[in-house]
C-alpha positions as CSV (number, residue, x, y, z in Angstrom):
1,X,0.1,0.1,0.0
2,X,1.4,3.7,-1.1
3,X,0.2,5.2,2.0
4,X,1.2,9.0,0.6
5,X,-0.6,8.8,-2.5
6,X,-3.9,7.1,-0.5
7,X,-3.5,10.3,2.1
8,X,-3.4,12.4,-0.5
9,X,-6.5,11.0,-2.4
10,X,-8.2,12.2,1.1
11,X,-7.0,15.5,1.9
12,X,-5.4,16.9,-1.7
13,X,-2.4,19.2,-1.2
14,X,-3.2,20.4,2.3
15,X,-0.1,20.0,4.9
16,X,-0.1,16.9,6.4
17,X,2.6,14.8,8.7
18,X,4.7,12.6,7.0
19,X,6.9,10.0,8.6
20,X,10.2,9.4,6.6
21,X,13.3,7.1,7.6
22,X,16.2,7.7,5.9
23,X,20.1,7.0,6.3
24,X,23.7,7.8,6.2
25,X,25.8,5.0,4.1
26,X,29.2,5.1,4.0
27,X,32.1,3.5,1.7
28,X,35.4,1.7,2.7
29,X,37.2,5.9,2.1
30,X,34.4,7.2,4.8
31,X,32.5,9.0,1.7
32,X,28.9,9.1,2.3
33,X,26.1,8.0,-0.4
34,X,23.8,10.6,-1.7
35,X,20.8,10.3,-4.2
36,X,20.0,12.8,-6.6
37,X,16.4,12.6,-6.5
38,X,13.9,12.7,-9.8
39,X,10.8,15.1,-8.3
40,X,13.4,17.6,-7.0
41,X,16.5,16.9,-9.4
42,X,18.7,17.4,-6.2
43,X,20.8,15.6,-3.6
44,X,19.7,13.8,-0.2
45,X,20.1,11.3,1.8
46,X,18.4,8.1,0.3
47,X,15.2,6.6,2.3
48,X,11.6,7.3,1.7
49,X,7.8,7.3,3.8
50,X,7.5,4.9,6.4
51,X,4.0,2.7,5.6
52,X,1.3,1.7,7.7
53,X,2.2,-1.0,9.7
54,X,5.9,-0.5,8.9
55,X,8.8,0.7,11.5
56,X,11.4,2.7,10.6
57,X,14.0,0.1,11.0
58,X,11.9,-1.9,8.3
59,X,11.3,1.3,6.4
60,X,15.0,2.0,6.1
61,X,16.0,-1.2,5.3
62,X,13.2,-1.5,2.2
63,X,13.3,2.0,1.1
64,X,17.5,1.9,0.4
65,X,17.0,-1.8,-1.4
66,X,14.5,-0.2,-3.7
67,X,16.5,3.5,-4.4
68,X,20.4,2.0,-4.6
69,X,20.2,-1.8,-4.6
70,X,22.2,-2.5,-1.8
71,X,21.3,-4.5,1.6
72,X,21.7,-2.8,4.6
73,X,21.2,-3.3,8.4
74,X,21.3,-0.4,11.1
75,X,23.7,0.3,13.3
76,X,22.7,3.1,15.2
77,X,20.0,6.0,15.5
78,X,22.0,9.1,14.4
79,X,18.6,11.1,15.2
80,X,15.2,12.4,14.9
81,X,14.3,15.6,13.3
82,X,10.8,16.6,13.4
83,X,10.0,20.6,12.8
84,X,10.6,20.7,9.2
85,X,8.6,21.9,6.5
86,X,9.0,21.0,3.0
87,X,6.7,21.5,-0.3
88,X,6.7,19.5,-3.2
89,X,6.6,20.2,-7.1
90,X,2.8,18.5,-6.4
91,X,1.9,21.1,-4.8
92,X,2.0,18.7,-1.7
93,X,2.9,20.2,1.8
94,X,4.2,18.5,4.5
95,X,5.7,18.9,8.1
96,X,8.3,16.0,7.7
97,X,9.4,13.9,10.3
98,X,12.6,12.1,10.1
99,X,14.1,9.0,11.4
100,X,17.8,8.6,10.9
101,X,20.1,5.8,11.3
102,X,24.0,4.9,10.0
103,X,23.5,2.0,8.1
104,X,26.1,-0.8,7.6
105,X,25.9,-2.5,4.1
106,X,25.5,-6.2,3.8
107,X,24.8,-7.0,0.5
108,X,23.3,-6.6,-2.7
109,X,25.1,-4.1,-5.8
110,X,24.7,-0.1,-6.3
111,X,22.2,0.8,-8.8
112,X,19.6,3.2,-9.9
113,X,16.9,0.8,-10.8
114,X,14.6,3.1,-9.4
115,X,12.5,5.9,-10.6
116,X,12.8,8.0,-7.3
117,X,17.0,7.9,-8.2
118,X,18.5,10.0,-11.1
119,X,21.7,9.3,-9.8
120,X,23.4,7.8,-6.8
121,X,27.2,8.9,-5.6
122,X,29.8,9.1,-2.8
123,X,31.2,12.3,-1.2
124,X,33.3,13.4,1.2
125,X,31.3,14.5,4.6
126,X,32.8,18.0,4.2
127,X,32.2,18.3,0.6
128,X,29.1,17.2,-0.1
129,X,26.6,19.1,-2.7
130,X,24.0,21.3,-1.7
131,X,20.9,19.2,-0.3
132,X,17.1,18.6,-0.6
133,X,16.2,21.1,2.6
134,X,17.0,21.7,5.6
135,X,16.3,19.0,7.1
136,X,19.1,16.5,5.4
137,X,21.4,19.6,5.3
138,X,20.9,19.0,9.2
139,X,21.1,15.5,9.5
140,X,24.5,15.7,7.2
141,X,25.6,18.1,9.9
142,X,25.1,15.8,13.1
143,X,26.4,13.4,10.8
144,X,30.2,15.7,10.4
145,X,29.9,15.9,14.0
146,X,29.8,11.9,14.8
147,X,26.7,12.3,16.7
148,X,23.9,10.1,18.0
149,X,21.0,10.5,19.8
150,X,20.1,14.4,18.0
151,X,16.9,15.6,18.2
152,X,15.4,18.7,16.4
């Protein structure tokens, strides 16, 4: 079931709460994986909406597989980011809540088979491109600060 599509059929573009699970994936050189998204054509951490009946951990594992082809395991919680507004090209508005994890690669092959992904690339954490929104920018600051258990 696609929760966001179902919800938007009920409320249109009105502002709603949306819950997301995303994660930081590093390669052997310590670079972080970013996804250039098809909706806004900008970079961000891979992840996506938590579906009804799904935990944040289940959602991030599923979304990472769908968007990157990688199998991951949650290593640690980096933070929970709650007071952020977002506007989408479709006109949809939301206050987004992102649960953000540090992830370890345990299998799979990096690929861009998802229509949500234009490109995947590893970047040095201190030279990442501009990110999709303030929420992802704050998460990157926390990654660079090696923080855990952050809440904003």
